[in-house]
Backbone bond lengths (Angstrom), bond angles and torsions (degrees), N, CA, C in turn:
res aa  C-N    CA-C-N  psi(-1)  N-CA   C-N-CA  omega(-1)  CA-C   N-CA-C  phi
1 M - - - 1.469 - - 1.526 108.10 -
2 K 1.384 114.25 140.49 1.455 120.54 177.74 1.547 105.25 -111.78
3 L 1.326 114.42 139.32 1.436 120.16 176.90 1.538 111.36 -160.93
4 G 1.323 115.31 160.34 1.436 121.62 177.44 1.505 110.56 -92.38
5 L 1.289 115.74 151.13 1.504 124.71 177.87 1.491 110.31 -128.62
6 I 1.267 120.85 120.98 1.455 124.02 177.16 1.491 109.02 -110.78
7 G 1.345 117.22 117.90 1.472 122.69 -176.60 1.502 108.86 114.44
8 L 1.333 120.10 94.11 1.399 125.66 179.58 1.505 116.90 -105.64
9 G 1.381 113.89 38.29 1.411 118.98 173.17 1.502 113.57 -73.15
10 R 1.286 122.62 -162.47 1.457 121.28 -170.70 1.612 109.11 -67.30
11 M 1.282 117.48 -38.35 1.471 116.98 178.72 1.534 109.37 -74.06
12 G 1.361 116.13 -42.79 1.423 117.01 -178.65 1.530 114.59 -61.80
13 Q 1.310 115.78 -38.79 1.462 118.12 175.17 1.518 110.69 -65.33
14 G 1.329 118.29 -37.78 1.469 119.82 179.31 1.542 110.78 -67.76
15 L 1.320 118.15 -36.23 1.455 121.24 174.39 1.532 110.90 -63.54
16 A 1.309 115.33 -42.99 1.476 116.47 -175.88 1.483 110.24 -69.43
17 E 1.286 117.28 -40.95 1.546 117.82 178.14 1.408 113.86 -67.60
18 R 1.282 119.28 -42.38 1.445 120.76 178.49 1.540 112.21 -62.61
19 A 1.376 116.26 -40.42 1.431 119.75 173.12 1.540 112.88 -58.57
20 R 1.326 111.97 -47.03 1.457 117.47 -176.93 1.574 110.23 -64.45
21 R 1.292 118.19 -36.50 1.443 118.13 178.73 1.545 111.57 -71.85
22 G 1.314 116.16 -18.77 1.462 122.06 174.75 1.504 115.63 -87.03
23 G 1.309 115.22 -0.89 1.478 118.72 -178.83 1.442 121.03 98.70
24 H 1.405 114.94 2.50 1.385 119.33 176.99 1.511 111.72 -93.46
25 E 1.358 117.39 161.46 1.461 120.16 177.57 1.476 111.76 -113.71
26 M 1.332 113.87 121.32 1.435 117.70 177.63 1.486 112.30 -107.11
27 V 1.347 117.79 131.03 1.470 121.66 176.93 1.524 104.78 -106.96
28 G 1.316 119.74 114.03 1.410 124.00 -171.05 1.491 117.77 -100.14
29 Y 1.348 117.33 152.36 1.419 123.62 171.01 1.506 108.90 -141.72
30 D 1.390 116.51 143.65 1.460 122.15 177.18 1.491 106.01 -144.79
31 A 1.372 115.08 147.45 1.457 120.90 -179.98 1.545 109.94 -64.59
32 N 1.357 116.05 -23.79 1.406 117.90 177.81 1.618 109.67 -85.19
33 P 1.290 115.88 109.72 1.488 117.42 -176.80 1.541 115.09 -60.51
34 A 1.360 114.21 -19.40 1.468 117.78 -177.65 1.582 110.64 -66.81
35 V 1.366 115.87 -28.17 1.437 118.86 -176.31 1.523 112.69 -116.00
36 S 1.325 117.12 0.03 1.458 121.16 -175.31 1.541 111.76 -92.25
37 P 1.322 118.71 124.39 1.494 121.87 179.40 1.531 112.01 -81.23
38 T 1.387 116.80 -7.55 1.454 119.96 -177.82 1.541 105.52 -125.82
39 R 1.317 115.34 159.40 1.471 119.84 -175.19 1.458 115.45 -80.54
40 S 1.394 117.11 -31.50 1.353 119.36 -176.25 1.605 106.50 -160.55
41 I 1.327 114.52 176.08 1.471 119.62 176.48 1.460 112.25 -62.38
42 S 1.293 117.14 -43.22 1.513 120.69 179.08 1.539 110.40 -64.47
43 D 1.309 115.97 -40.05 1.466 120.13 177.66 1.531 111.43 -60.87
44 M 1.334 113.38 -45.68 1.500 118.83 177.16 1.454 110.42 -57.84
45 I 1.364 117.58 -50.86 1.509 120.25 -176.94 1.514 110.61 -65.53
46 S 1.315 120.10 -27.82 1.448 120.99 -178.89 1.551 110.22 -67.40
47 K 1.345 117.53 -19.21 1.400 122.10 -177.85 1.567 111.70 -90.35
48 L 1.350 116.97 -3.33 1.453 121.23 178.55 1.519 106.62 -89.71
49 D 1.408 114.90 102.52 1.424 117.85 -175.57 1.473 114.09 -105.06
50 T 1.350 115.61 22.50 1.514 118.96 178.91 1.508 108.48 -110.33
51 S 1.294 115.48 167.84 1.484 121.06 175.18 1.445 112.94 -130.92
52 P 1.313 123.47 128.54 1.510 123.02 1.81 1.508 112.28 -74.50
53 R 1.236 118.18 155.43 1.526 121.84 173.94 1.513 104.82 -79.10
54 I 1.394 113.42 140.25 1.506 119.75 -177.62 1.506 107.47 -126.17
55 V 1.336 116.82 133.51 1.449 119.41 -179.84 1.461 106.55 -131.94
56 W 1.386 117.60 125.45 1.415 122.93 179.31 1.567 107.07 -101.48
57 V 1.352 118.64 125.74 1.417 123.78 -177.49 1.575 107.54 -104.28
58 M 1.322 112.78 124.08 1.477 118.99 -175.51 1.511 109.98 -133.14
59 V 1.356 118.34 66.98 1.406 123.65 -176.04 1.609 108.27 -130.59
60 P 1.351 114.37 167.57 1.443 114.31 -178.74 1.492 118.18 -58.41
61 A 1.293 117.74 144.98 1.446 122.22 -178.64 1.466 112.45 -62.03
62 G 1.384 114.42 154.99 1.469 118.56 174.00 1.565 112.04 109.94
63 D 1.348 116.07 -142.32 1.437 119.12 -178.94 1.496 115.34 -63.69
64 V 1.330 117.66 -33.57 1.446 118.86 177.02 1.432 114.18 -60.43
65 T 1.397 114.98 -44.53 1.460 119.38 178.72 1.496 110.98 -59.73
66 Q 1.357 115.14 -46.06 1.478 119.51 -175.68 1.557 110.74 -63.97
67 K 1.308 116.26 -40.32 1.513 118.81 -179.39 1.530 109.38 -64.89
68 V 1.362 117.60 -41.89 1.417 121.69 -178.36 1.507 108.70 -66.37
69 I 1.258 119.08 -48.15 1.531 121.28 178.98 1.544 110.65 -59.65
70 D 1.345 116.33 -42.42 1.426 115.19 178.11 1.521 113.59 -60.83
71 E 1.374 113.38 -43.47 1.430 114.89 -179.61 1.535 113.17 -67.05
72 V 1.331 116.56 -39.98 1.525 120.03 177.02 1.454 107.98 -58.67
73 A 1.394 119.08 -51.08 1.433 121.43 -176.30 1.565 111.18 -55.44
74 S 1.280 116.33 -34.53 1.552 117.92 -175.48 1.513 108.65 -68.92
75 H 1.290 122.08 -13.24 1.566 124.36 -177.81 1.505 107.92 -108.35
76 L 1.363 122.90 -3.34 1.445 124.86 -179.19 1.517 112.97 -98.06
77 S 1.363 112.24 169.33 1.450 116.69 -177.59 1.512 107.28 -128.31
78 E 1.295 117.40 172.51 1.462 124.29 -179.78 1.509 110.82 -50.36
79 G 1.395 116.68 129.35 1.447 124.39 174.38 1.502 111.22 90.69
80 D 1.394 121.14 -5.66 1.406 120.27 172.69 1.494 113.81 -75.74
81 V 1.324 118.91 165.32 1.496 125.34 -166.62 1.488 110.82 -122.01
82 I 1.349 116.47 137.61 1.458 122.96 171.24 1.535 107.69 -120.65
83 I 1.298 116.95 126.84 1.465 122.04 179.03 1.558 106.23 -110.42
84 D 1.293 119.39 126.52 1.461 122.03 172.05 1.436 107.28 -106.32
85 G 1.410 114.71 106.65 1.461 123.42 -178.33 1.500 113.05 -98.24
86 G 1.387 119.77 0.80 1.453 119.02 176.06 1.485 114.92 -80.53
87 N 1.310 115.07 -170.01 1.514 119.96 -177.47 1.454 109.41 -95.70
88 S 1.357 116.37 61.49 1.487 122.00 177.22 1.456 110.55 -76.88
89 Y 1.403 114.90 153.50 1.444 121.19 175.13 1.504 108.11 -68.16
90 Y 1.320 119.15 137.91 1.504 118.67 -171.61 1.510 111.03 -64.93
91 R 1.287 119.82 -34.35 1.491 121.38 178.39 1.476 111.18 -58.46
92 D 1.334 115.26 -35.73 1.460 119.35 -179.78 1.603 107.96 -67.62
93 G 1.298 117.05 -34.30 1.444 123.01 175.21 1.534 112.03 -62.67
94 V 1.276 113.73 -45.26 1.543 115.97 179.07 1.523 111.56 -65.69
95 R 1.308 116.20 -36.73 1.489 117.30 178.80 1.481 110.93 -71.30
96 R 1.355 119.26 -42.07 1.403 121.98 -179.84 1.452 110.73 -62.67
97 S 1.324 120.76 -42.00 1.448 123.25 179.63 1.502 111.69 -59.24
98 E 1.332 116.82 -40.08 1.511 119.34 -177.58 1.508 109.66 -72.18
99 E 1.398 115.59 -40.55 1.489 119.74 175.41 1.553 114.77 -59.34
100 L 1.312 111.29 -46.10 1.478 117.73 -175.16 1.522 107.81 -70.02
101 A 1.368 115.41 -40.37 1.479 116.12 179.84 1.513 114.87 -56.34
102 R 1.347 115.56 -35.37 1.438 119.45 -179.43 1.562 109.59 -67.96
103 R 1.342 116.60 -15.91 1.501 117.66 173.62 1.464 112.09 -102.16
104 G 1.380 117.73 11.21 1.427 121.90 177.41 1.532 113.31 77.43
105 L 1.365 115.23 15.52 1.493 115.96 176.02 1.534 110.26 -102.30
106 R 1.261 115.27 155.82 1.432 122.83 -177.15 1.564 110.41 -107.15
107 F 1.353 115.80 135.76 1.483 119.25 -175.84 1.528 110.60 -124.78
108 V 1.330 114.18 139.02 1.454 120.72 178.97 1.540 106.96 -130.87
109 D 1.316 114.60 131.23 1.467 119.84 172.57 1.570 109.16 -99.89
110 A 1.264 117.18 119.87 1.533 122.61 -176.59 1.492 108.56 -117.72
111 G 1.293 117.59 91.59 1.482 120.75 170.72 1.495 110.97 -56.80
112 T 1.310 120.20 121.83 1.458 123.91 -168.27 1.546 112.07 -123.29
113 S 1.281 117.71 115.78 1.369 121.94 179.66 1.544 110.35 -119.95
114 G 1.281 115.29 150.46 1.514 121.49 -175.93 1.425 118.42 146.71
115 G 1.314 114.87 -20.70 1.457 125.89 176.19 1.564 110.61 49.74
116 I 1.271 118.18 -143.60 1.437 123.98 -173.71 1.542 110.32 -73.89
117 W 1.372 118.95 -9.63 1.446 123.50 179.26 1.515 112.18 -89.26
118 G 1.319 117.01 -7.28 1.491 120.68 -171.58 1.505 112.28 -61.47
119 L 1.276 117.09 -36.83 1.516 120.99 179.95 1.527 109.43 -59.24
120 E 1.365 116.45 -42.53 1.436 117.27 -174.93 1.567 113.98 -83.52
121 V 1.357 116.53 -41.93 1.421 118.99 -177.44 1.506 117.38 -106.17
122 G 1.401 114.74 -8.34 1.465 118.76 178.36 1.537 109.47 105.34
123 F 1.320 115.19 162.05 1.457 126.20 -179.65 1.519 107.71 -107.98
124 C 1.403 115.90 135.29 1.405 121.77 169.46 1.501 109.48 -83.59
125 L 1.295 115.94 124.51 1.515 120.31 -170.14 1.601 109.49 -120.44
126 M 1.324 114.08 120.11 1.469 122.49 177.92 1.478 105.82 -107.92
127 V 1.317 117.78 112.45 1.470 122.54 -165.81 1.526 111.32 -114.30
128 G 1.399 113.12 130.92 1.474 117.38 173.09 1.544 109.06 -128.76
129 G 1.330 117.80 155.69 1.411 122.41 -178.71 1.457 112.13 136.62
130 P 1.337 121.60 -174.34 1.461 122.76 -177.10 1.587 106.59 -61.94
131 K 1.347 114.08 135.30 1.469 121.24 177.96 1.488 113.29 -53.63
132 E 1.319 117.42 -45.82 1.477 124.08 179.14 1.472 112.01 -60.60
133 T 1.332 121.66 -33.74 1.425 123.80 177.24 1.505 109.70 -75.20
134 F 1.309 119.33 -38.90 1.489 122.23 169.39 1.546 111.92 -54.11
135 D 1.320 113.54 -48.33 1.512 117.48 -179.47 1.578 110.00 -58.18
136 L 1.296 116.06 -41.63 1.441 121.01 178.55 1.521 111.51 -63.40
137 L 1.278 118.88 -38.71 1.440 123.47 -175.74 1.576 114.23 -89.03
138 E 1.399 114.54 -10.00 1.423 118.29 -172.52 1.565 113.70 -53.69
139 P 1.316 121.94 -38.18 1.495 119.18 177.06 1.495 113.32 -54.64
140 L 1.354 114.62 -37.61 1.494 119.42 179.67 1.535 109.80 -68.60
141 F 1.350 116.61 -45.15 1.502 119.86 -175.99 1.501 106.29 -64.04
142 A 1.330 117.99 -41.21 1.453 123.37 -178.27 1.621 110.64 -58.21
143 T 1.321 112.86 -37.61 1.536 117.37 178.92 1.532 109.30 -74.82
144 L 1.233 119.50 -39.13 1.518 120.80 -176.60 1.456 115.95 -73.84
145 A 1.347 114.55 -28.75 1.471 120.56 -173.83 1.593 109.45 -97.32
146 P 1.305 115.47 157.26 1.460 119.76 166.31 1.545 111.06 -75.41
147 E 1.248 118.50 173.43 1.488 120.42 179.89 1.523 110.63 -55.45
148 N 1.332 113.96 130.16 1.498 120.60 -176.52 1.519 113.30 61.85
149 G 1.288 116.92 27.04 1.460 122.02 -173.57 1.541 114.84 -102.97
150 Y 1.307 114.78 9.31 1.511 116.48 177.18 1.517 107.69 -141.48
151 A 1.325 115.83 158.19 1.458 117.90 -178.82 1.530 109.43 -162.86
152 Y 1.364 114.43 143.80 1.442 118.38 172.49 1.510 106.70 -87.00
153 L 1.387 117.81 127.34 1.419 120.92 -170.02 1.575 111.26 -114.68
154 G 1.291 119.37 -4.12 1.490 119.74 -179.89 1.524 111.97 138.60
155 P 1.342 115.08 -165.53 1.470 121.35 -173.98 1.516 109.52 -71.04
156 A 1.309 117.46 178.05 1.473 124.83 -177.24 1.510 110.28 -49.47
157 G 1.307 115.45 133.56 1.441 119.47 179.30 1.528 113.10 104.29
158 A 1.390 115.45 -29.82 1.484 119.57 -178.55 1.480 114.76 -65.63
159 G 1.345 116.36 -31.20 1.444 118.11 177.40 1.508 114.01 -69.51
160 H 1.314 116.44 -46.43 1.439 118.78 -179.53 1.522 111.26 -76.68
161 F 1.281 120.85 -25.31 1.493 118.95 172.36 1.566 110.36 -61.73
162 A 1.374 112.39 -46.45 1.485 115.34 -178.85 1.540 108.56 -63.15
163 K 1.328 117.80 -42.75 1.455 118.43 177.50 1.544 116.86 -60.93
164 M 1.353 111.77 -32.92 1.421 119.21 178.89 1.587 109.46 -60.19
165 V 1.329 110.02 -51.89 1.484 119.37 -179.52 1.536 111.28 -63.39
166 H 1.332 114.67 -41.96 1.476 119.05 177.44 1.500 107.92 -56.88
167 N 1.317 122.20 -44.50 1.465 122.84 -179.41 1.511 111.57 -69.17
168 G 1.323 117.50 -34.73 1.423 119.78 175.62 1.486 111.21 -60.80
169 I 1.362 116.64 -45.77 1.472 119.26 174.31 1.531 114.18 -59.45
170 E 1.381 113.88 -37.09 1.372 118.77 179.53 1.505 110.73 -61.84
171 Y 1.395 118.43 -40.30 1.478 124.41 179.95 1.599 106.45 -55.13
172 A 1.368 112.80 -49.68 1.430 117.95 -173.86 1.580 114.15 -67.01
173 M 1.362 113.05 -39.53 1.476 115.86 173.39 1.450 114.71 -61.99
174 L 1.315 118.82 -43.63 1.469 122.62 178.36 1.571 110.00 -61.12
175 E 1.302 119.22 -43.97 1.405 124.98 -179.44 1.538 111.22 -61.61
176 A 1.297 115.53 -44.08 1.476 120.27 178.43 1.541 110.88 -63.41
177 Y 1.318 118.62 -45.81 1.464 120.45 178.21 1.551 107.42 -62.28
178 A 1.325 116.02 -44.56 1.547 117.45 -179.17 1.443 110.95 -57.97
179 E 1.322 121.00 -47.71 1.430 124.57 -178.07 1.496 113.51 -60.41
180 G 1.343 113.79 -43.12 1.468 120.76 178.08 1.505 114.10 -63.91
181 F 1.264 116.34 -45.49 1.437 121.17 -178.78 1.560 111.08 -73.21
182 N 1.274 114.84 -29.38 1.503 118.25 174.41 1.568 110.06 -64.26
183 L 1.313 113.69 -39.17 1.480 117.82 178.67 1.551 111.79 -68.06
184 L 1.377 114.41 -41.91 1.408 117.65 174.97 1.570 111.31 -64.41
185 H 1.252 119.16 -34.87 1.473 122.49 178.04 1.525 111.53 -67.29
186 A 1.418 117.62 -26.88 1.378 119.45 -178.40 1.528 113.73 -89.04
187 A 1.336 116.89 -8.93 1.493 121.70 -177.15 1.558 110.12 -71.02
188 E 1.315 112.26 161.65 1.480 119.92 -177.13 1.452 112.69 -82.19
189 F 1.359 120.65 0.90 1.452 121.73 -173.89 1.525 114.99 -90.51
190 K 1.354 116.08 -1.32 1.460 122.59 178.20 1.521 109.88 48.33
191 Y 1.330 113.66 56.99 1.525 119.71 179.77 1.467 112.12 -63.06
192 D 1.365 115.84 149.66 1.422 121.56 162.08 1.507 106.27 -85.91
193 L 1.340 116.65 102.49 1.436 122.32 -171.72 1.552 112.88 -66.41
194 G 1.380 114.79 -33.88 1.463 118.92 178.45 1.542 109.07 -66.10
195 K 1.358 114.86 -33.76 1.481 119.19 -179.72 1.552 109.24 -68.45
196 I 1.307 115.57 -43.09 1.502 119.61 174.34 1.471 114.80 -59.09
197 A 1.314 113.16 -46.49 1.530 117.47 -179.85 1.508 109.94 -61.00
198 S 1.319 119.58 -39.40 1.461 124.15 -179.26 1.499 108.50 -72.19
199 L 1.304 117.72 -35.90 1.461 121.30 178.10 1.561 111.05 -63.44
200 W 1.257 113.61 -45.02 1.453 118.12 -174.36 1.573 112.48 -70.35
201 N 1.330 114.01 -13.14 1.474 118.01 178.33 1.558 111.22 -84.09
202 N 1.287 115.80 0.79 1.478 120.03 179.26 1.534 112.34 -117.96
203 G 1.309 114.62 88.69 1.472 119.25 174.93 1.478 111.26 97.24
204 S 1.333 123.43 -19.46 1.460 124.28 -173.39 1.558 108.57 -76.68
205 V 1.381 111.39 149.77 1.404 116.15 178.31 1.520 114.28 -73.62
206 V 1.298 118.50 -8.90 1.492 120.90 176.40 1.529 110.41 -100.97
207 R 1.278 120.75 12.75 1.475 123.39 179.80 1.522 106.43 -64.39
208 S 1.361 116.14 149.76 1.484 122.20 179.03 1.449 108.33 -173.73
209 W 1.315 116.19 167.13 1.494 122.53 175.19 1.541 108.95 -66.46
210 L 1.327 116.39 -35.99 1.472 120.79 177.73 1.515 111.13 -60.53
211 L 1.279 114.40 -40.10 1.525 121.42 176.50 1.515 111.11 -65.95
212 E 1.355 113.79 -38.17 1.471 116.92 176.25 1.580 112.97 -61.42
213 L 1.344 114.38 -41.95 1.403 119.49 176.27 1.517 111.86 -66.55
214 G 1.328 116.79 -36.43 1.465 123.06 175.25 1.579 110.03 -58.07
215 A 1.318 114.24 -48.08 1.488 118.88 178.48 1.537 110.31 -59.20
216 D 1.326 116.69 -45.01 1.475 117.18 177.73 1.475 111.25 -56.27
217 A 1.363 116.95 -46.22 1.475 120.59 -173.51 1.548 106.75 -67.35
218 L 1.246 122.19 -41.03 1.467 124.83 -174.71 1.507 109.47 -73.93
219 N 1.329 117.91 -33.34 1.484 119.05 174.68 1.529 113.19 -70.53
220 K 1.323 115.70 -24.35 1.461 118.08 174.12 1.532 112.08 -80.39
221 D 1.287 117.70 -36.87 1.454 122.55 -177.07 1.449 110.44 -148.76
222 A 1.284 121.15 92.33 1.484 123.92 -170.46 1.522 114.88 -60.30
223 S 1.336 116.17 -29.04 1.501 121.26 179.30 1.496 111.69 -96.43
224 L 1.337 119.86 -10.71 1.487 123.93 -179.46 1.537 109.22 57.20
225 E 1.318 117.51 29.00 1.494 121.39 -178.14 1.468 112.80 -64.28
226 H 1.338 119.15 -24.52 1.495 118.79 -175.86 1.521 111.63 -80.74
227 L 1.301 117.36 -1.76 1.483 119.76 178.19 1.491 113.09 -106.40
228 K 1.350 116.73 143.32 1.444 121.77 171.82 1.420 114.49 -81.01
229 A 1.274 121.98 137.27 1.491 126.53 -174.04 1.537 108.44 -79.68
230 Y 1.336 115.04 63.02 1.450 123.37 179.63 1.515 110.29 -132.29
231 V 1.247 117.55 119.71 1.458 120.59 -176.45 1.534 108.73 -120.09
232 D 1.354 114.66 119.90 1.513 119.68 179.21 1.445 113.07 -84.33
233 D 1.245 119.11 168.25 1.449 123.83 169.76 1.488 110.08 -133.56
234 S 1.351 117.78 137.78 1.461 118.78 -171.11 1.522 111.29 -104.16
235 G 1.326 120.20 13.62 1.450 121.92 169.57 1.518 114.90 119.95
236 E 1.356 117.74 -36.07 1.424 120.54 -168.77 1.561 109.20 -67.74
237 G 1.310 118.48 -34.39 1.502 117.64 178.09 1.507 110.30 -65.77
238 R 1.314 119.96 -40.63 1.467 122.34 179.34 1.501 109.77 -62.93
239 W 1.357 114.09 -46.46 1.507 116.95 -179.62 1.484 111.17 -63.84
240 T 1.325 121.49 -36.57 1.381 124.46 178.61 1.537 111.13 -61.09
241 V 1.334 116.73 -47.44 1.472 121.94 176.04 1.478 109.50 -60.85
242 N 1.316 118.16 -50.37 1.479 120.42 -177.09 1.543 111.57 -58.04
243 E 1.376 114.73 -44.16 1.473 114.38 178.11 1.467 114.85 -69.00
244 A 1.318 119.95 -28.80 1.439 124.87 173.28 1.519 109.11 -61.85
245 I 1.378 118.11 -46.62 1.400 122.43 179.00 1.516 113.47 -59.09
246 E 1.368 113.01 -45.52 1.489 116.80 177.34 1.498 114.66 -58.69
247 R 1.334 116.46 -34.03 1.414 121.62 -177.05 1.491 115.39 -98.19
248 S 1.365 115.87 5.85 1.463 122.66 -176.09 1.500 113.36 52.46
249 V 1.368 117.40 39.89 1.452 122.70 174.93 1.495 107.99 -101.78
250 P 1.360 119.52 120.93 1.430 121.24 178.76 1.558 112.13 -69.40
251 V 1.366 115.40 127.14 1.447 121.86 175.10 1.556 106.99 -131.92
252 P 1.309 122.65 55.32 1.445 121.39 -173.00 1.504 115.25 -60.55
253 V 1.347 118.15 -36.15 1.441 119.74 -175.03 1.517 107.95 -72.38
254 I 1.376 118.08 -45.14 1.455 119.42 177.29 1.502 110.08 -60.20
255 A 1.311 118.85 -41.16 1.488 120.74 -176.06 1.586 107.58 -65.16
256 Q 1.252 116.72 -46.19 1.432 120.20 178.89 1.526 112.91 -59.64
257 S 1.261 115.54 -39.60 1.561 119.96 179.68 1.526 106.43 -64.74
258 L 1.351 119.06 -38.22 1.429 115.45 177.45 1.487 113.08 -68.15
259 F 1.349 119.31 -43.95 1.440 120.84 176.02 1.446 115.71 -58.53
260 A 1.379 115.98 -33.11 1.451 121.22 176.95 1.561 109.93 -63.73
261 R 1.309 118.62 -31.83 1.447 122.04 -179.15 1.515 106.29 -71.97
262 F 1.295 120.96 -36.00 1.475 125.83 -179.60 1.565 103.22 -64.46
263 D 1.278 119.36 -44.47 1.444 122.88 -174.13 1.545 112.28 -66.55
264 S 1.351 115.34 -26.44 1.484 121.07 -178.08 1.574 110.19 -68.71
265 R 1.341 116.61 -16.49 1.432 119.36 -168.75 1.533 111.03 -93.37
266 D 1.290 118.27 3.62 1.505 117.71 -178.08 1.585 103.91 -130.30
267 D 1.361 112.04 110.26 1.458 118.20 -178.65 1.552 109.65 -69.00
268 N 1.259 116.63 -23.26 1.508 118.23 -175.28 1.518 105.24 -133.97
269 S 1.355 118.24 63.49 1.406 124.42 -172.47 1.520 112.07 -60.34
270 F 1.332 117.69 131.65 1.411 122.94 176.35 1.548 110.63 -59.14
271 A 1.334 113.60 -41.56 1.488 116.33 -177.54 1.492 109.14 -60.91
272 M 1.412 120.59 -43.37 1.428 121.80 179.51 1.519 109.67 -67.45
273 R 1.282 121.20 -35.85 1.432 123.46 177.01 1.540 110.62 -65.19
274 Y 1.307 114.32 -37.97 1.444 119.30 178.45 1.527 112.68 -63.70
275 I 1.339 116.41 -43.41 1.406 122.86 177.52 1.526 109.85 -62.04
276 A 1.368 117.24 -45.97 1.473 121.85 176.40 1.550 111.16 -57.08
277 A 1.321 116.52 -40.50 1.414 118.69 -178.22 1.506 111.87 -65.11
278 L 1.387 116.10 -48.00 1.480 120.17 176.83 1.493 113.05 -56.81
279 R 1.375 116.95 -45.80 1.439 120.75 179.27 1.503 109.55 -59.65
280 N 1.308 120.28 -32.61 1.448 121.71 178.38 1.537 109.70 -70.87
281 E 1.341 116.20 -39.24 1.434 119.83 -178.33 1.472 113.37 -69.25
282 F 1.328 118.30 -43.34 1.525 118.56 -177.86 1.494 113.05 -88.68
283 G 1.320 116.88 -24.12 1.465 117.48 -177.12 1.478 118.00 -126.04
284 G 1.329 115.69 3.26 1.492 118.37 -179.97 1.501 112.27 67.69
285 H 1.277 121.27 21.41 1.442 121.89 177.94 1.585 111.34 -70.21
286 A 1.195 117.06 136.11 1.422 121.47 -178.46 1.497 114.90 -56.56
287 V 1.266 120.00 136.46 1.462 121.69 177.22 1.576 106.81 -109.99
288 K 1.323 115.62 122.88 1.443 121.22 178.32 1.491 112.27 -81.98
289 E 1.349 118.39 138.58 1.434 120.35 177.67 1.546 110.34 -64.13
290 A 1.313 119.81 142.21 1.453 125.83 175.11 1.522 109.73 -68.39
């Protein structure tokens, strides 16, 4: 299969290389000319000489994705396919599918997980869109994913909704591990935290790939002193909480993990200073100068 790929960041490059190793041909474009093999989106599309033409968009969610999809669509013809593999909001996927369908174009939202390890172990793909378009693209998905690592989940939006919840769960899992290891770090036993993380990955009910990565990180730097205590969020956690509120579905752990990320961004949080001040007022607890 031959297709275009827009976005040659770490995941995009991994997707392109895994596809190439599986016998597919990727024609790439990136806004950074230093890594882009083609001059422009139109130049990339001009090199797609198969029908239907297929373009995979792998750029940051939001306005950038919309602008890229609009430009891609302007160069495509009836029956051609656009795949959004970024972390887009699922409602945007539903809207884009309807808008593109009116122009005779097919749209697929492919929630993609795997990060920088996807090239080596494969990408987990959560796919939404027309079933017949999924069937057309299935050989590509089978190449990019590990065994049993891709699935058709329903109409447009279904793929990115599943990816949104997936990332919300990821937020909560990371927070739980962080809190547990923080407590171990504070204990008087001077634990080798990398050793414990490795231990728990053998037979423990909390074993996971995330814990394997944690063991690697702790074995490299037991105190993690080379890292800044700042944790960003890319949108999916917020969307998960918002959707849960709209549906009256309780997600307290995911919500708290999102708020914990917000707290990480303020080294001298007013909220924490306010609590310290109140503790001093009612209990005489010492207040340290900022």
